[in-house]
C-alpha positions, 0 to 999 in steps of 0.5 A: 499500499502506498498512501500520502498518510502520517498514520492510519489513525489520523488520516480523517482528522488531518484531512478534515483540518486541511479541508476546513482551512482550504474552504474556510470562506464556506465551512467550519468544523464543528467541535471535535471535528464531529461534523462539517457545517456552513460558516454562515447559516440562514435564519429560518431555513430548514437545515439539511444534514447528511453524512456517511463513511469517509472515503467517498470525498467530496460526498458529503462534506464537499457539498456543504454550502450555499444551495446544498447541505448545512452539515455533513457528519464524516464517519471513519473510512467506510463507516457510519458517523456516530449518533453524537455526530448527528446530534451535534450537527442538528444542534448546530444547524437548526435555526428554527425550521427544523432539519432534514437528514439525507441517509443513504440506505445502509443499515448502519447509517440508517440506525445511527441517524435514527439514533442521533435524530431521537437524541436530538428530540430528547434534547429539545431540539426542533422537528426532524425528518429523514429521506432515504436515498436508494438509487443503486439498480445493481442488486436488491439486497447486499451484504451492506444494505437492506434493499438498494444501496444509496450511491451517486444519486444522493448527490442529485437529491442533495443539490435539488433539495438543497436548492428548494431549502435556500428558497425557504421550502418547509420540511414536509415540502423538502422530504416529499421532493426528495422522495420524488427526486429519489424515485426518479434517479437510478445508478449503476457502477462498474469497477475495474480495480478494488480500492484499498482501506488504509487500515486494512492495507490490502485491496478489499477484493481481488480482480483479474487483470482482464476483469471488471465487476458490473454493479459494484457498490461504493464500498466494493460491495459485489455487483450483478456479476464479474466479467471480462473487460470490454469496450467503453461502449459495451459497458455503458450499453449494458448499464444504461440498459439496466437503469432505463429498464427500471427507470421507465422514463417516458420517451422524449423525456428530459433527463440528467446524465451524471458520470461519476468517477470512483477516484482513480479514473482520469477525465479523458475516460469519464468523458469518453463514457459520457458520450458512450452513455449519451449514445445509449440513451439518445438511442433509447429516445430520451433527451439529455437536458443536464449533464454532470461529470467528474469525481464526486462519489468516490471509493477511495483509489478504485477505478471504474465509474457510475452512471446516474440518470435523473428523469427531470421535469420543469421544477427539478430542472429549475432547481438543479440549475439554481445557484450552488457554492460548495467546496466541489460544486458551484455555479450561478454565483 
């Protein structure tokens, strides 16, 4: 294992210190580095809180800022944040309108966010609602989650709901919007290599030089099948077919195409996959109205990518286009 680290146990804390220093105009660290929060909160706005295991950067701390999240709770690498982190974040960003927790569908995340929400309520906090993301079409069940996994589509939910929160939508309205966006979003990933968790010091899974894992999860969970390496168009065609078959968008419907790198995939390959996915989607009669390309929901140093498709309407397109200013995503400001 070759990593730019000092000590395995210090990776998260030192990384958070560097992140907060580099983006001090946007974010600040909570007490004992339990969460990252917006430096400037907006009174009377619903607080949006997300989080999960580290190793997926810039998800979630990179999306804290104007137009997206108010706070993010980073757990240890691939480990859910603890309930006291959620409690601290809720107490820090609730300015009177309550908080919405956006949680990826993994058992540990759901359990700890539920416990944190209960602790916040017991401490006299405001109203708290929870929104679960589960956009991965690869498998119905896995060793990491009950039902579908929450993966790159979580970013789409956070962006659209975040824009609505910035426009002062209420808690119940934001939850309904998030559920609608999640229901219209599907993702699937492919891995060419494993990632290496620093504490383990070895690849999470073994994969042959001529193999790839179709439907891999963002922690290296098994996908649909292990297959021989194929050309990019064939890979995109299979992923798009699975996504569209499950999403069932109307012919001619506008969609967002989000091609996401897993951490070790260069942009030249990601944009090649954009073109391959574009051909596959237009070949199915869909109109790509918006694009997003880059490594936003990563898996440490895994090579590979995911494709996410969201069926858009007039409202969600407007909210996607709304201004955003975070460390990792910014436009319109």
